[in-house]
C-alpha positions in Angstrom: 10.0 -18.1 -0.6 8.7 -17.2 -4.3 6.6 -14.8 -5.3 4.0 -16.9 -5.8 4.1 -18.3 -2.6 4.6 -15.0 -0.6 1.3 -13.9 -2.7 -0.6 -17.3 -1.8 0.1 -16.7 2.1 -0.7 -12.6 1.7 -4.1 -13.8 0.5 -4.8 -16.5 2.9 -3.9 -14.1 5.7 -6.0 -11.4 4.2 -8.9 -13.5 3.7 -8.7 -15.1 7.2 -9.1 -11.5 8.7 -11.8 -10.2 5.9 -9.2 -7.9 4.1 -8.9 -8.2 0.1 -5.3 -8.6 -1.1 -4.6 -7.6 -4.9 -1.1 -7.3 -6.5 0.2 -4.0 -7.0 2.8 -2.8 -9.3 5.5 -1.1 -7.3 6.5 1.1 -10.0 6.9 4.7 -8.8 5.1 3.9 -5.2 8.6 5.4 -3.7 8.1 8.6 -5.8 4.4 9.6 -4.7 3.4 11.5 -2.2 0.7 10.7 -0.1 -0.3 14.5 1.0 -0.2 16.3 -2.2 0.1 13.3 -4.7 3.4 15.1 -6.0 5.4 12.0 -8.2 8.6 13.8 -9.0 12.1 11.6 -9.3 13.5 14.3 -7.6 11.7 13.4 -4.2 13.8 10.8 -3.4 17.5 12.6 -2.8 18.9 9.4 -1.3 18.5 5.9 -0.7 16.4 6.1 2.8 14.9 9.6 2.6 11.6 10.5 0.9 10.9 14.3 0.9 8.4 16.0 -1.1 9.9 19.4 -2.9 6.2 20.5 -3.5 5.1 20.4 -0.1 7.6 19.2 2.4 6.4 16.4 3.6 9.6 14.0 5.0 9.4 10.3 6.2 11.8 7.3 5.5 11.5 6.2 2.1 10.5 2.6 2.7 7.7 3.5 4.9 6.3 5.9 2.2 6.6 3.2 -0.7 4.8 1.0 2.2 1.8 3.1 2.4 1.7 3.8 -1.2 1.5 0.4 -1.7 -1.4 -0.3 0.8 -3.4 2.6 -0.1 -3.7 1.4 -3.7 -5.2 -1.9 -3.2 -6.1 -3.0 0.5 -9.6 -3.1 0.8 -12.1 -3.8 3.8 -15.4 -5.3 3.2 -18.5 -3.3 4.2 -19.5 -3.8 7.9 -23.3 -4.6 6.6 -21.9 -7.1 4.0 -19.9 -8.7 7.2 -23.3 -9.0 9.0 -25.1 -10.5 5.9 -22.4 -13.3 5.5 -23.0 -14.3 9.1 -26.5 -13.9 9.3 -27.1 -15.9 5.8 
């Protein structure tokens, strides 16, 4: 699947669920700590593990990066906006 097709599919699926989807620059998403925002390169001691040297937060590296991407750009419309859309 091409990058364009994957982006198009993500947008359609998000739209059908009322979730906005926007592209995210993946640079440094594997370094940022979701607990304390520390972004040191040394937080990644190996390919599979993320361990923040500042606060001790530890998780699988892929899960950390995916969570950082999700927090960066996924937004949900407000409940009142959804109600207005149904009423209008």
